[in-house]
N, C-alpha and C positions, 0 to 999 in steps of 0.2 A: 667381804665376799661379793663378787660380781653376780648380779641377779640375771635371770634368763627371762626376757620379756616374751619370747616365743611360746613359753608354756602356758600363757594365759589364753592362747588360741590354738589348742592342740589339733583342731580339725585341719588347719593349714599345713600340718606336717605330713599329711598323707602323701605317699609317693616320693619322699625325698630320697636321693641316691645314697647308697650305703657302701662306699668303696672299702671301708675298713672291715666289712663282714664277708669278704670274698675268700678268706683263707681256709686252710684245711681243718682248723680247729673249730671254727664257728661258721659252718657253711649255712648260714641262716637264709641268705637270699635264695640259694638253690633249694633248700628245704621248703621255704615259703612258696616257691613256684610250684612245688608238688603237692601242696596242701589243698584241702577242699576249697572250691571256688567261693563259698560263703564266708570262709575264715581267713582267706589270704590277705585281704586288705587290712583286716584288724591286726594280724601278726606283723605285717609290713609297717604299719603305723607305730606299733609298740617298739619295734627294733629301731625305727628312725628316731623316736623320742629318746631312746637310750643313747643313741649316738650323739644327739644334741647335748644330753647331760654331760657326757665325757668331754665334749668340746669346750664346755664352760668351766670345767674343773682345772685348777692350776696345778702345775707339776711340783711346786716346791712347798706345798702346804700338806703336812703329814696327815692331819686329821681328815683331809679330803679323800684319802685312800678308801675310807669307809663308803663314800659316795660311789666311787668306782666299783668297789666290791658289790654294792647293792645293785648297781646297773648291770654288772656282769651276771648276777644271780637272775635278774629279770630276763636277760637274753637266754640263759640256760633253760628257764621255764618255758620261754617261747619255743626253744628248740625241741624240748620234750613234747610240747603241745602239737607242734607240726608233725613230729614223728607219730604221735598217737592218732592224729587225723589220717595220716597216710596208711596206717595199719587198720583203720576202721574203728578204732576205739574213740569215738567222738565224745562221749560223756567224760572220759578221762582227759581227753584233749582240752575240753572246756575248763576242767579243774586246773590243769597246768596253765592254761591261758589266763585264768583269773588270778592265779598266784603270781604270774609274771606281771600282770597289771599292778598288783599290790607293791611288788618290789619297785616297779617304775615310779609309782606315785610317791613312794618313800624317798627315792633318789631325787625326784623333782622337788619335793618338799624341803629336803636338806639343802638343795641348791638355792631355793627361794628364800630360805631362812637366813636371817642375819646373825642368829645365835646358834652355835653348833656344840654347845656344852654336852648335850645328850646324843649327838649324832653317831659317835662311835659305838656307844652301848646299844643304841637302837638298831644300828645296822648289824652289829654282831648278833643281837637277839633274833632279828629276822632271818639272818643267814642260817644260824644253827637250828632254828625252828623248822625252816623249810627242808633243810638237808637231812635232819635226823628223823623227821616225821614220816611214818609209813602211810598215814592216813592223810591224803592230800586235802580233803575237805576240812578236817580238823585243823590242819596247819593254816589253811586259808582263814578260818574263823579266828585263830589266834593272831594272825597277822592283822586282820581288820581291827581287832581290839587294841593291839599295840599302836596301830596307825592312828586310831581315834584319840588315844591318850597323847601321842606325840604331837598331834596337830595343834594342841593348845599352845605349844611354844613356837610354832612356825608362823611366819608372816607372809602376807602377800606382797605384791610389788606394784608400782605404778610408773608411768612415763611422764616426766615433767620437763618440758623444754629440751627433749632429746636425751635426758639423763636418766639412767636406770636408778630407781629409788625404792626404798622399803615403804610400803603402804602402812599408815598408822593402824594400830590395833583399836578395838572398840574403846579401850580406856583412853587412847590418845585422842580419839574423836571428842571426848568430853573435856579435854584440856583446852582452856580458852587463852590464847596468846593475844595480848593487847595489840591493836592495830596502831602502828607508828605513823603519825602525820608529819611531825617535824623531827627528823632523826638527829640524834647527837653524834659526836665523833665516835663514840663507842658503838653505836648502831651501825654507822657506816663501816667501821673496821670489821665488825662481825659479818656484815653482808659481803664485804670483799673476801673475807676468809671463806665464806660459804661458796662464793663464786669460784675462788681458786681451787677449792676441794673438788667441786663439780668438774672443773676443767681437767684436773688430774685423773679423776675417775673415768672420764671419757677417753683420756689418753691411754689408761690401762686397758680399757675395753678394746681400743683400736689395736694396741700392740698384741693382745691375745688373739684377736681375729686375724691379724696378719701372719702370725707364727704359730699355728696350732700344732705343727709337727714337733715343736720343742717340748711338748708336754710329756712328762714321764708317765703319767697315768694313761695317756693316749697310747704311748708305746707299749705299756704293759697290757692294756686292754686288747690291743690288736693281736696279741698272742703269736701263734705259729706263723700267721700271715706276715706279721711285721718282721719276725726273725728269718723267715724263708726268703724274703725279698731284700733287695738292696736298700739299706737304711738311708733315709735322707740325711743330708749333712746337718749336724747339730750346730745351730747358729748361736754361738756363745755371746756375740754382741747383742743380739735381740734379747737373749735371756737376761743379760746384765741391764739392758735398757728397761725391760719389764720389771725387774727387781728394784731398780732405782725409782721407777715411777711409782711402784707400790709403796716404797718407804716414804716418798714425798707425799703421796696421797694420805698415808696413815698419819704423818705429821700434820698435814693440813687439816685432817678431820679432828685430830686432838686439839689443835690450836682453836679451831672453830668451837669444839665442844667446851673448851675452857672459857671462851667468851660467852657461850650460851649459859654456862653455870653462873657467871656473874649476872647476866641479864635475868635469869630465872629467879635469882635471889631477890632482885628488885621487884619482879612480878609477885613473888610470894609476900614480900613486905607490903605490897600494895593490895593486900587481901586476895591474892590469887590462890587457887587450889594447889595442894601439895601432891606431887605424883611420885609414887613409890617405884614405878618401873622406869628405869633410866632410858632404855631404848625407845619406849613410847614417847617420853618427853623430848628426846632428841628428834624423833620423827616429826612431832608437832612443831618444834621450833624450825626445823629444816623447811617444812612446808610454808610456814608463815614468812620466814626470812626470804625465801625465793619470791613470794608474792610481793612483799614489801619492797624488795630490791628492784623488781621490775617496775612497780608503780613509781618509785622514787626516780628511777632513770627516766621514765617518761615525763615526770614533772620537771626534772632538770633540763631535759631536751626542750620542752615547751618554753621554759624560762629563758634559756639561752637563745632560742629563736626570737623571742620578743626583744631581748637585748640587742641582738644582731640587727633586727629590723629598725630598732630605734637609732642605733649608731649609723646605719647606712641611709636612713630616710632623709637626712639633711641635704646631702649632695647627690642623692640618687638620680634625680632628673638630669642634672648637669653631667654626671658620669655616664648616664645612659646615652645622652646625645654624643658624648665624646667616643664612647665605645662603638656606636653605630658609624660615626665618621671614620674611625680607625679601620673598621671592617670594610667599609666602602673603598677607602684609600688602598688597602692591601689588595682588594679584588681588582681594582683598576691597575695597580702595579703588575699584578699577575697577568692581566689582560695585555698590558704593554709588551711583556716578555713573549706572550704567545703570538701576538701580531708580528713582532720582530722575527720570531722564529719562522713564521710563514713567509715573511718577506725575504729572509735568507734563503729559504728553499726555492723561491722564485728566481733569485739571482743565480742559483746553481743550474738553472735550466739553460742549455746552450743556445736555443733559438731566440736570441734577444732582438733580432731584427723583425720578428713577427709582430704585426699590429696588435693581435690579441694578447701577446705577452706584455706589450707596453700598457695596454689597458688594464690588465690584471695587476701589473706592477704599480701603476699610478693609483689604483684603487687601494691596494694594501699600504702604499706609502701615505696616502691621505688618512687612512684608518690609523696608522701609527701616530701621526701627528695629532689627530683628534683624541686618541686614547691618552697620549702623553699630556696633552693639555688638560683633559679631564682628571688625570691622576694628580697633576700639580695642583689643580683647584681643590681636589679632595684633601691632599696633604696640607694645603694652606688652611683649609677649614679646620682640620684636626689641630694644627698648630695654634690657631686662635683659641679653640676650646681648651687645649692643654695649657695655655697661658694663665688660665684661671684656677688651675689645680694647685693645691697647697705646696707640694714639693717644688714645682716650677716657680711659684711665686717666691719661695725662700731662696732658690738658686739665682733669681734675678738680682739679688743683693750681693752675689758673690762673683759675678763676672760672666762673660760669654761662654767660657769653657764649662763652667758649672751648669749653665742653662742647657747647653747641648747634652751634657751627661744626664741631667735630670729628665730632659725630654726623651732621651734614649731609654732610660729606665722606665719612664712612664709608658713609652710605646710598648716595651716588652710586657709591662704590667697589664696594659689594655688588651694586648694580644692573648695574654693568659685568661683574661675574663671572657674574651670572645671564644676561645677554645673551651672554656668551662660551659658557656651557654650552649655551644654545639654539642658538648658531651651530655648536657641535661636533655637536649632535644633527642639525642640518640637513645638515652635511657627511657624517654617517654614512649618509645616504640617497643613493641613486643619483641623479645629475644627468644630464640629457640633453645638457649642455654638453660639447663636446669639449675636449681639452687646448689645442689651438690657439685655439679660441674663448675659452677662459678666459685664456690668456696675452694675447691681443689686448685682451680686456676690461680686465684688470688694468693693462696698459700705458696704455690709454686713460684709465682712471680716475686713474691716478697722474699722468699729464700734466695732466689737468684740475684735479686737486686742487692740484698745485704752482702752477699759474697762479692758481687761485682764492685760495690762501693768500697769495701775494705781493700780489695785488690787495687782499685783505682787510686785510693789514698796512698797505698804503699808505693805504687809506681810513680805517683807525683812527687813523693818524698825523695825517691831515688833520682828521678829526672831533675827535680828542682834544686836539690841540695848536693848533688854529686859534684858539680863544679865548685861549690862552696867548700866541700870537704877536701877536694884536691888542693884548692888554694890554701886552705887552713893547714894542710899537711906541709906544704912548702914554707908557709910562714912559720910554722912550728919548728921545722928543721932549721930555718934561718935563725930563729930566736935561740934555739938550744946551742947553736955553734957561734953565737955572737960573743965576742970577747971584749969588745970595746964599745964606746958610745956610738961610733959610726955604724958598725954592723948592727947594733941594737936599733939604731934609727931606721936602718933599712928594713929590719924585721917589723918595726912599728908601721912603716909604710905598707908593708905586705898585709899586716893585720887590719889596717884601715880599709884596704881593698876587700879583705875577707868580710869585714863588717858591712861594707857596701853591698857586696854580693848576697850576704846573709839577709840584709834588710830587703833587697829586691826579691829574693826567693820567698821570704816570708810574706811579703806583700802579694806576690803572684799566687802563692798557695792559698792565702786568705781570700783573695778575689775569686779564684777558681772554686774554692769550697763554697763560698757564698753563692756563686752563680749556679753551681751544681745543686745546692740546697733549694734555691728558688725554682730551678727547673723541675726538681722532684716534687716540690710543693705544687707547682702549677700543673704538672701532669698527673698529680694525685696518684703517684705510684704506690701500689699496695705495700705496706710494711716499711715505707720510707722513713717515717719518724723513728721507728724502732731501730732501723739501720743507722741513722744519724746519731741516735743515742749510743749505739754500739761503738761508733767512731769516737765519740767523746770519751766513753769508758776506756777504750783502747788507748787513746791519747793520754788520759790521766794515768793509766797503768804504765805506759812508757815513760811518762814524766817521773813517776815515783821510782821506777827502776833506775833511771838516770841519776836522780837525786841521791839514791842509796849508794851509788858507786862513789868511791873515793878517788878524787883526781890528784894530779901531781901538784906539788906546792909550787907557786909562782910568785915572784916578787912584784911583778908588774900586773896590774889589773887588766890592762888591755891585752895581755897575752895569756890570761887565765882561760884556757880552752874549756875546762870543766864547767866553769861558771857560764861561759857563753853557750855551751850545749844545754845546760839547765835552763838558761834564759830562752833558748830556741824552743825547748819543749814547753815552757810556760806559754810562750806566744802561740805555739801550735795548738795547745789546749784552748787558749782564748779564741783562736781562729775557728776551731771546731765548735766551741760553744756559741760563737757569733753566727756561724753557719746554721747551727741547730736553732738558734733564736730566730734567725731570718726565715728558716723553714717554717717555724711555728707561727711567726707573724704573718707570713704569706698565706699559710694554710688557714689561719684565722680570718684573714682578710677575704680570701676566696670563699671560705665557709660562710662568712657573713653575707657576701654577695649572693652565694648560692641560696642561703636560707631566705634572704630578702626577695630574691628573684622568684623562688618557688612560692613564697608567701603571697607575693603579688599575683603570681600566676594562679594560685589557688583562689585568691580573692576574685580575680578576673573570671575564673572558672565558675565560681558561685554566681557572679553576675550573668555570666554566659548561660548557665543552666536556668537561672530565673527567667531570663529574657526568652530563651528557647521554649521554656515551659509555657510562658505567657502567650507568645506568638503561636506556639503549637496548639494551645487550646482553641484559639480563634480559628486556626487553619482546620483543626479537626471538626469543628462545628459545621463549617461550610462544606467540608469534605464529606461528612456523613450525609448531609442533606442531598448533595449532588449524587452520592453513591446510591441513595435510596431511589432517587428519580431514575438513575441509570438502570438499576436492577428492575424497577417496575416496567420500564419500557422494554427491557430485554426479555421479560417473561410474560408479556401481554400478547394478545392476538387481535385480529380484526383491524378495521380501518382506524380505530382510535389510536393505534400505534403512531400514526402521523403526529398527533398532538402530544403523545407521551414522549416521543423522541425529540420533538421540538422543545418540550419542557426540559428534558435531560440536557439538550444542547445549551439552553439558557442558563441552567444551573451550573453546567461545566464552565461556561464563560464567566460566571460570577466567581467560581473557585479560582479561575485563572487570574482574575482581577485581584482577589484577596491575596493569592500567593505571590503575585507580582509586587504588591506593596510589602509583604513580608520579606520577599527576596531583596528588595531595596534596603530594608532595615538591616537584613543580614549583611548585605554588601557594605553598608556604612560601618557596621560593627567590625567586619573583617578588615577594612582599611585602617581602623583605629586600634586593632588588637595587637598584642605583643606577638613576637615571632612564633613562640610555641603555641599559643592559643589561636594564632592565625590559622594554623593547620586545622584546628577543630572548627573554627568558623568557616574555613574553606569547605570542610566536610559537610557541615550543616547547610552551607550555601549550595553546595552541589546537590544535596538531598532536596532542598527546596526548589532549585531549578528543575531537578528531575521531576518532582511532583507537579510543578507548574506545567512543564512540557507534556507530561502524561495527560493532564487534563485538557491541554490544547488539542492533543491527539484525540482524546475522548470526545471533545466538542465536535471535531471533524468527523469522528466515527458516528456520533449521534446524527449529524446532518446527513451523512451518507446513508444511514439506516432510514432516516425520515424520507428522503427522496426515493429510497429503494422501496418503501411501502407504497408510495404513490405509483412507482413504476410497476409494481406487482399488480396493483389495481387495474392499470391500463392493460397489462398483459391478460388478466382474467377477463376483462371486458372484450378484448379482441378475440380471445380464444372461444368464448361462449357465443359469439355472434355468428349467425348463419353465413355461408359463403355467398357473398355478393360484392357489388362495387363498394359499398360502404365499409365492408370489412378491411379493404385495402387501406383506406384512410385510418382505420383504427389500428392497424399494424404499424403504420407510419407514426402515429401518435405514441404507440408503445415503444417504438424504437427511439423516438426523441426523448422520452422519459428515461430510457436506459442510458442514452448518451449523457443526459444530465447527471445521472448517478455516477457514470464513469468520470466526468469532470470533477465531481466532488471528491471521489476517491483518489483522483490524481493529486488534488491538493493535500489530501491526507498522506499520500505517499511522499510528497515533497516535504511535509513536516517531519515525518519519520526519518527520511533520508538525511535531512539536515541535522537532526538530533543524533543520528547514527555517526555522522562525521564529526560533530562537535562535542558529543557527550564524553565525560571522563571514561577511562578504560574500564572501570568497574561496572559502568552502566551500558557499555556498548553492546554487550551480548543481548541484553534485554531489548535494546532498540533494533538490533539485527533481527531478532525474532519478530518484533512488532512490524518491522519493515517487510519481512517476508509475508506476514499475515495480511497486511493491507494491500501489498502488491498482488497477492493471490486474489483478494476480494475484487480489486480493480480489474484484474484480468478476467475474472469470472463474469463481471458485468460487461466487459468488452466482448466476451463470448456471447452474452445474452443479446447485445446489440446486433451482432451478426446473425444470431438465431432468429431474432425478430425480423430481420431483413429476409432471411430464408423463408420464414412463414409468409411474409408478404409476397415474395416471389412465387411460393407454392400456391397461395391464394389466386394470384394472377393466372398461373398455369391451370388451375382447376376451373377458373372462369372461362378460360379459352376452351377447355374441354367441354364445359356446359354449353358454350356458344355453338360448338360444332355439333353437339347433340340436337340442339334446337332447330337446325336446318334439316329439312326433309329431303332436299335434293342432294343426291350423292355427289354430284359434280361440285357443288358449292362446299360440301363438307371436307373434301380432300385438303385444300390449303388451310382450312381451319384446324384440322387434326395435325397437320404438319407444324403449324404455329404452336399448338398446345404441346407437341412433342419437344420442340426447341426450348420452350419455356421450362418444361420439366427437366430437360438436360442442363439448363442454366442452374436450376436448383441443385441438381446432382453435383455440378462443378463447385458451387459455393460450399456445399456440404463436405465435399472432399477437401477443400482448403481449410475449412473449420476443423476437420478431423486431424489434419496435419498440425494445426495450431494446438489442438488438445494434446496430441502426442508430445510435442515439444515442451509444452507447459508441464506435462506429467513428469518429464525427465528432469526439469529444472526446479520444480517446486519442492518444498520440504516434504518429508515422508508423510507427515500428518495430513497434508492437503492432497495427496495423490489419489485417494479414493474418489473424491469428487470428480477429478478430471478423468479418471479411468471410467467411472460410471457414465459421464456425459460423452466420452469418446465412443463408448459402446452404443449409447443411444443415437449418436450421430451416424454410426455405422448402420444401425437398424433403419434409421430414417432415410439414409442415402439409398439403402436397398429398396425401400418402398418407392422412392421416386424413380429409381432405375426401372422398377417394375411398371410404374405408371407410364413412363416414357415409352417403354416397349409396348405397353397396352395401347397407347395412342398410335404408335407405328402400325400395330396390327390392325387397329380400327381403320386407319387410313388405307391400308392395303385392302381391307374388306370393302370400303367404299369404292375403291378402284375396280375391284372384281365385280361389284354390283353394277357399276356403270357399264362394264363390258357386257354383262348379262342383259341390262336394259336395252342395249342397242339391238339385240336379237329380234325383239318384237317389231322393230322398225324395218328389218331387212326382208328382202324377198325370199321366197322359198329356195331359190337357187343359191342365195348368199348366206343363208342361215347356217349351213355347215361350217363355212369359214368363220362366221361370227362365234359359233360354239367353240371352235378351236382356240380363238383368242380368249374366250371366257374360261376355257380349261386352263390355259397358261396363267391367267391372272388368279384363278382359284388356287393353283399350285403355289404361286408366290405367296398368296394370303395364308395358305396352310403352313408354309415354312415360317412365316412371321409369328403365327400362333404357336407353332412348336417351340420357337425360341422364347416366346412369352411364357409358355409353360415351364421351360427350363429356368428362366429367371425367377419365377414365383417359387419353384421348388428350391432353388438356392437360397432365396430369402427365408422360406419356411425352415430350412435346416439351420440357417444362421442364427435366428432369433431364439431367445429362451422360451420355455414352455408357456409362460404367461402371455406372450405376444403372438403365439402361433395361430390363435383363432382367426385373426384378420387374414393372415396369409392362407390358411386352409380354406376359408370361405371364398376368397378371390381365386385361389387355385382351382377350386371346383368349377367356377365360372369359366375360366380360361381353358380348362381342359374340355368342357362342353363345347366351347367355341372351336377349339382345335379339332375335336371329333366331328363337329358339324361341317367344318370345311374339308376334312378328309372325305366325308360323305358327299359334300357338294361337288367335289372333283368327279366322283363316279356318277353323280347325277348329271353333271354336264357331259360326261362321256356318253351316257345313255341318251341324253337329249341330242347330242351331236349325231349319234347313230339314227335317231328318229328323223332328224332333219335331212340326213343323207337319203334315207329310205323314202321320205315324203317327196323329196325332189325327184327321185328316180320314178316314183309312182306316177307323178304328173306326166312324165315323158311317156311312160308305158300307156297310160290311159289315152293320151292324145295321139298315139301312133296308130297307123292302120292295122287292121287285123291281118296278120300274116305269120309265116313261120318264125320270123325274127321276133314278133311280139310274144310268141310262146316262150322263147328263151328268156325274154325280158321278164315275163311273169315268174319264171323259175328263179331268176336272179332276185326279184323282189321278195319272193318267198324266203330265200336264204338270208337276205338282208333283214327281213322281219324276224327270222329266228335269232340273228345276231343281236337285234334290239332286245328281244326277250332275254337273251343271256346277259346283256348289259344291265337291264333292269333287275335281273336276279342278283348280280353282283352288288348293285346299289342297295337292293333289299337287305342283303346280308350285312353290309356296312352300316346301314341305318339301324338294323336290328341290334348290332353290337353297340352302336352309339346309344340307343335307347336303354340297353341294359346297363351301361356304364354311367348314364346321366343321373343327375340328382332328381329327386321327386318333382321339384318344381319345373324341370325341363323335359320330363318324359312326354308330356302332352305334345310338345313341339315335335319330338321324334315320332310319336304315334301318328300325328297328322301327315307327316311326310311318308311314313311307312304305308299309310292307307292310299296315298296318292300313287306311290310306287307300285303297290299291288294292282291298283286300277290300270296303270300303264302296262304292267306286266301282262295282265289278263287281256287287255285290249289288243296288245300286240301278238299275244298268242292267238286271238281271234283273227288278227290281220293275216297270220300265216294261212289259216283256213280260207280267208277271204281271197288272198292272192291265189291259192290253189283252185278255188272255184272259178276265178276269172281266167286262170290259165286253161282250165278244162272248157270253160265257155268259149274261149278263143279257138280251141280245137274243134268244138262243135260248130262254130261259125264257119270255120274252114271247110268242115265236112258238108255243111249246108251249101256253101258256095260251089263245092264240087258237084253236089247233086243238082244244083241249078244249072251248072254247066253241062250236064248230061240229060237235060230235059229232052224227052222224045226218043232217046236211044235206049238200047237194051240194058244198059248199066244204070239207068236212072234209079230203078228201085233199089239196087244194091247200095248206091250212095246215100239214098234217103234213109234206108235202114241204118246205115253206118252213122249218119248224122243224128238219127233218132237215138241211137245207143249213146252217142256222146252227150246228147241233151239229157238223157236219163242220168248220166254220170254227173252232169252239171247240177241237176236237181239234188242228187245225193250230196254233192259237195256243199251246196248251199244249206242243205238240211244239217250237215255237220257244223257248218258255221253258225246256223241258228241255234243249235244245241249249245255250242260254246258261249254264244252271246247270252242265251237264257241263264246258263249257269253263272256267268259273270254278273249279269243283272241281279240275280238272286243274292249274290254275296257282296254287291256293291253298296256303297254308302248312299244315303238318300239323294245327295246331290248328284252322284254319278249314275244313279238309276235312269234318270231322264236321258242322259247321253246314250246309255245302253238301249233304252227303249227305242230311241230314234234309229240307232244302228240296226236294231233288230227288225224294225219295220222295213228298212231298206233291204235287208237280207231276205225277208219274207216276200217282199215285192219281187226281188230277183228270182226267188224260187218259183213264185207263181208264174212269172213270165216264162220261165224255162219249162214249167209243167205244161203250159199252153203250147210251147214249141214242140214238146214231146208229142202232144196230140196232133198238132198241125203237121209235123213232119212224118208222122206215122200214117196219116190219112193219104 
């Protein structure tokens, strides 16, 4: 009975497809899908296991119908359980489900059991109990009881070497089978019988798995579904093969059991325990025989390998040299053919008059000759080595032809060894083919080869002996019709020709067969030995068939065709046997070579491993020490890193030195290693070279970090130093240090690039990554070099600005501010170039390095914005100086020229205002550009430049008002210096209007300054307040000037009236005119009183410094009033 291994792990059966349960009778899958979610998987699992039980049951064993019946009962219970669940009867559904489980366990146990004496009765008992019982729980209890009793006779199973077996019972575990160290012929026969039985058992399993549809139980169990659908074709051939395999398996088991009986009698006779259970005894012997057979095979293999090595050791070195010489000669011969082919292609080119064609032709022609010479030398070397081989030495005593033939055979033999070694090398590489695929392929190839070999033999017999049989037919006809001696002599001559042809055909067939056998042996074709044995068996069968036939009686032996055919068959059998023997000898020879070769390789591998381990320990020690130094430097801070990185570099160079020595040792071993192990040495050599070069790169890396620490110190020193001349030299020193870092990293880049070009392909990606990393570091330091240059240029520009500030003369400041502006623009230009460099690097570097370049690109953008703002600030300051120069010139101008000077000052002030407006815009753009953490600087400077912009907007109006003052002042001088007349009256009126315009201008200025003060920062409000106070003084003073001009105008009218009165002295109108003059004088007094009142009010509200001016003006006004009061009295008298 075939056992089911899958039942030992039922969990793995969940979710198996159930195609046989889709019919109308057993709609299990549909019902399961409608069951409760918590029970669905359990039902599906049970039904799946039932299906597997049925798959394992054979169709031609009647007692197994009980197993099918039990499994069918389990499915019925599962069906009722599903229905109960769907109808809400969950408790009843659980009972049905448990009953189904019991049926399933029973079916599985019967399948697992090797003894089925009680299977039928047990199955029938279960079936009748479940079907007749109305109480499901009672039936379930009964089933459990029967199941427990039946389990005593059921056996487990185990997997041993891929063969399904019955596991020993507890009794079998106590049986002690003696371990066989030196097996007898009886032991070997029993082991072979066990192996043969296991092979047949596997064959039965495979046939059952390949043809499940031929099972009668399967057909019956599928029920309506099977009957309703189109039945699969019944494979009678497969059924017959399965039946035959079963019979053979049974016979093999019986034969083995018979041998076990004999062996067990010997065991008992040697004081062994007697076992009453036959099956347990067989299980114990089965287990032990398999173990002993496997161990004995391994011992035989080891013994044979030792014998092979011993046989081949004597001439191994000489053979090895000859094989290598043969391989080189064949390679050169192949090279000659390739070069000749290339030369032939050149000759086919039509442009043979071209000089380049001739050069190419001459080159290939020379190469052909050189290759031919090398091939001849290699062939000569092989011939000399072949002359010492035993078969060639033997042929030397038989003549030149024998020597040539022996050398040709030896050449083919050596090529077979070369092919064998190449095959061994291929086998040493990992294959994607699985063991199952390999076994299937080998079985397929063996089957095909056997068929092809038998077919080839048949074709060779037809082709080789067809002419012989035709000639024999002619000779036979001639012989049968010969009546006299003459005709009989003619027939004899024909038979002699037949014999000659026969002999030639036999010789050719034997030669071909032997060559084919050698080819098969050398190619190690799977199943070749079995195929050649089949040829021998067939030849012997054909021989026996021919011998059994009765030939025609013949008086002459030379004409006895039957005897000749019999003789032919005997010779053919000998040829087949010779070919088979040649095959075996060649296989044995190649097997000995393979075993010896592999043994030497294994021995060399052991030496290889020992040497690698020894050198590896030394390498690991220095590697660990250097790694510790490297990690310590990498995780430390402060100036001490310079010394730590120097130590790491020294340690890395020590590692490089040690690894260099180990690499040299590896290289020597690689040169001396065999071809297969050479690959392993090459791999180790590549690893060692890789490690060495990694540490070379690390040494360079350490040096780069060492000088980088020094460069960072120089940067810190320059950054923290105040802005002065010395700081410029510090920035130069920081730049030089950064350049030194760049040069070191350029060397590191060179090392990595060289390794990237030269490293094996499997290491190239690592070096590509390293190359990108060090190139990125180098470019970062190249960026830092430029940035230090920018800082230096920025420092120079700031010094230029400070120099301009230090000059108090505006005229001298203008070129200095322009110089500062140009230097700031130079910084802007360099920062722009660096920004483009950053963007390009960001696009080219690996993704993991982009953040650094993006960050610094943004920082450059922010820094560039600062210097653009500074340059604009310098421009605005220069414009301020120019405007101040224009204002300073006014003090030197005459009263008449001051108005023109104020016009120029206004123009310059407007220009300055525009530059400060632009400066404000630049600072606003910078403020909006930078992130929040950088806005403080921009906001502070923006407040300053906004104050300056507002101050110059106010300054423009100040200048406008000052210009109006200048114009009025110049006109006032003209009026004062003009004679008293009617024209002077109009001039004073004009002066009064001009004064009013001045008051308006100062009112505008006051409003602007007031707005400026309100918008200004607290620190600048005082400045605005001071100017506001001055504006108010100017405004009130010019308001007083209006009254002053009015008083002077009235005074001029009074003087004119006085002059008229003087002109009428002594006439009748004199009194009239004096009264009129007196009235005007009274008006003048009133006008001066109004002026005095205005001046007094202005004085009271004026600042302490302005009070003095107002006091002086007030005295003048009072004096004028007093003067005119006297005139009033005088003119009235």
